C-alpha positions as a printed NumPy array, in Angstrom:
array([[50.313, 36.259, 53.667],
       [50.543, 39.925, 52.758],
       [48.161, 41.29 , 50.162],
       [51.106, 42.484, 48.086],
       [52.192, 38.85 , 47.866],
       [48.872, 37.227, 46.992],
       [47.502, 39.951, 44.699],
       [49.607, 38.977, 41.641],
       [48.975, 35.265, 42.301],
       [45.182, 35.33 , 42.043],
       [43.543, 35.066, 38.647],
       [42.829, 38.022, 36.397],
       [39.077, 37.544, 36.882],
       [39.494, 37.649, 40.662],
       [41.519, 40.866, 40.501],
       [38.954, 42.414, 38.135],
       [36.105, 41.478, 40.463],
       [37.941, 42.896, 43.481],
       [38.43 , 46.195, 41.641],
       [34.903, 46.625, 40.275],
       [32.548, 46.148, 43.249],
       [35.266, 47.194, 45.653],
       [34.127, 46.533, 49.219],
       [31.314, 44.095, 48.46 ],
       [31.118, 40.643, 50.093],
       [33.35 , 38.142, 48.318],
       [31.534, 35.623, 46.106],
       [32.584, 31.959, 46.451],
       [34.825, 31.845, 43.316],
       [36.786, 34.929, 44.431],
       [37.112, 33.641, 47.974],
       [38.233, 30.225, 46.707],
       [40.916, 31.788, 44.49 ],
       [42.261, 33.949, 47.333],
       [42.282, 31.045, 49.779],
       [44.027, 28.802, 47.245],
       [46.951, 31.192, 46.775],
       [47.225, 32.174, 50.449],
       [47.015, 28.655, 51.792],
       [43.876, 29.649, 53.689],
       [45.481, 32.634, 55.407],
       [43.136, 35.25 , 56.822],
       [45.546, 38.044, 57.735],
       [43.578, 40.5  , 59.91 ],
       [45.064, 43.448, 58.015],
       [43.078, 42.523, 54.906],
       [40.477, 40.05 , 56.157],
       [37.371, 41.322, 57.9  ],
       [35.357, 38.797, 59.814],
       [32.457, 37.135, 58.026],
       [29.444, 39.419, 57.749],
       [25.802, 38.431, 57.293],
       [26.274, 38.944, 53.536],
       [29.502, 36.94 , 53.374],
       [33.228, 37.484, 53.885],
       [34.616, 40.95 , 53.249],
       [37.953, 42.666, 52.958],
       [38.898, 45.365, 55.462],
       [38.737, 49.068, 54.628],
       [42.542, 48.996, 54.435],
       [42.419, 46.232, 51.8  ],
       [39.697, 48.012, 49.831],
       [41.785, 51.212, 49.834],
       [44.863, 49.226, 48.767],
       [42.978, 47.686, 45.819],
       [41.596, 51.08 , 44.809],
       [45.096, 52.577, 44.793],
       [46.43 , 49.72 , 42.65 ],
       [43.461, 50.041, 40.266],
       [44.178, 53.77 , 39.895],
       [47.846, 53.152, 39.131],
       [48.911, 54.684, 42.434],
       [51.451, 53.433, 44.949],
       [49.332, 51.708, 47.606],
       [52.098, 52.163, 50.183],
       [52.204, 55.972, 49.798],
       [50.355, 58.27 , 52.142]])
């Protein structure tokens, strides 16, 4: 599932967490919310493999979230 599809489906708290510590390993509640709305999808464009600290989003996904948080068009550039 594309990030543009699941982003509006996750809870407000999940979106807020993804914006604030952008790039940090995902805590269990955030991961659970994402997996619930994506049906467990781990699209390689936004899903980096599990790290020692926990699952992470790719640099592309982190940049996409940052653009959305700044009110920019994440598809531009």
